[in-house]
Phi, psi and omega in degrees: 000314179297320179296320179297313180298319180296318179294323178296315182292319185275353180084014178070030180285190184276356178294120184282151177286131179218160177299319180295322179297319177290321179300322180294331177282331186275316188221151177288342184296332182272004183276142173290162179298328178293314179295320179299316182294314180296317181294320178299318179296318180296313181298314182295319180294324180284327173297317179297318180297312180293324177295320178293317178299317179296320179300322180279329186278322184301316178295339181294341180279355181302317183294316179295319178297319182296323182280345187253319190251169177293165183298318181296315179294321180299317180296317180297314179294324179297319177297318179297315180297317180297318179297314181294320178298320178296317179296321178295321178295317178298318178296317179301318182277340188272353183239036182291324189253007181286147177208009179251163178294332176296318176297319181294316179297319180296314180296319180296316179297318180295319181299310180291329177296322178296313181296317180291328176296318178298316178298318181294334180281316187276331189295317176294331181289317187264341183054055179254067184271339181220178187290342179292345180281349182284113179231009180175183182297318183297310181293326177299320178298318180290320180296320185270358183302320177302328178292326177296318179299314180297322180292333180297336179300326183292347183285337190250142174281104186241152172282170178299317180297316181294317179295318179296316180296317179298314179297319181299312179296322179298314182286331174298315178296318180298319179295319179297319179296317180294322180294323184275353181284158176303149187281353183285349178293146182294116182295329180292320177290325175302312181296319179298317178297318180296319179295321176296321177297320177299314181298312180295321178297318179294316179296320178295320178296319178300318179295321180292323178292321176299320176302315180298317180299311181296323178297315181294321179293319179294320179294320177299314182295324183276336189249347184258130174288121189293331182286311187260350184061023173263170174291144174287168185296317182299311180290325179296321178298322178294319179294316179299319179300315180296312182294326178295317179295320179296314180296323179292319180292319183268357181056040180257157180289151177210121183247146174242131175244119178262124187240129177229120180294136183280134174053038181288328180301326180295328178295313179297317183293323187270321188247353179097164185289331178296318176295321177297322178296320179295321178296317178299312182297320180294317179298316179298321179297318179293321180295317180296318181297329181285336185277173175270173179295331182275347180286151182235128178251130185235132172277109187280333180154133180059238179261018181259138177231151173237125176255126179258123184241092179292151177053038180229123178278184185296320180294320178296319178295321179295319177301316181297317181291319179295323176296320179295320179297322179291321179291319181096167182246020183094191184240155172281168179301334180275001178096348178283159184279138175283135178238172181211161173255137187238133172239132185236136174219138180246136190301310186293315180291322181285338183065032183292131181276343180214161180292329178299318180295321180296317178295320179298320179297317178295323178297317178300318179294325178298319179293328175296315178296322180294323181292342179271008178110359180082179182051046184217170181235136174230140183238143172266114180215145175297160182299332183295331182252005182300315182297321180297319179293318179299319178298319180296318179297320179297316179296321180293319179295321180294322180293327180285000000 
């Protein structure tokens, strides 16, 4: 059943059903930092667009209201329209610099709250609870406005949890409005309108989940190296940039490990590129298995990899690399073990002003390890902590 639903949403493409693929549709927790950032940008940009459209559209109804309703009703509706237009303008101007999912969720909640507030303000005034209230363009707009709100859900790429929460809050407000309306409205038409809203809401949610699936598949295709299943360099640089800013803001540790496979060119020259590709893929698989769920592995180019370790100090990064050396990176075609040279740099200790500088420092350390014959580790550390690192290495060697 799950496979059928997944195939329906994805269009029956070659993308295989996986637990991770389903998790990404259900919850934001399973999203990579790259997907979260791209999705946040899309949601925020579309909230801004709809807020701008609403800011321009709400005042346009003044003329229709004036021609349709009494002066007292017109003034009341005009105040409501002006207030909502002002709130939309504030929302449009207030989310210029957001780029996180927290910003996106906040903007999305405020946007729908503004629209539902407008409905809650005008509906008791006009008593437009059913279709019998439609007597012109203006009243038709007010009666059908809840359908517009429900349709707006389809504009955003949402997870199942997000769509369900949005729909739940939307229908709670709709039920409260219907309960508080005068009883002379036709209950059968009320029920019919509510059922139509449910249908449109479900279809809009389905469309938003489909958007999320296609977005995640496109990001995977554009950002994942097909041979090693690591992030490509372009997407990896974006992830490092995001994590560097987070670590700098929160003053948390962030380590970079630069990895270069030893004597890889000899594998290609002697056994061919297909054998070299298999060695690369196997090495990448071993590196990924050694890392944590929060670690990010990037194919930097050729036989070079960059491992990003958030919330990891220099000692933690060293432990991870030493564990990887013990596990190994697989074998060469001749049966010998593949080795690598590792360079490690940590943001706080290095005092790196940019992520580029941090990667360069790790790269320099990798070349130092390579110059010693390879299959070695070099760390960038201030002189003050050199003795501490040496002691740690001594203890680790003794334990082995």
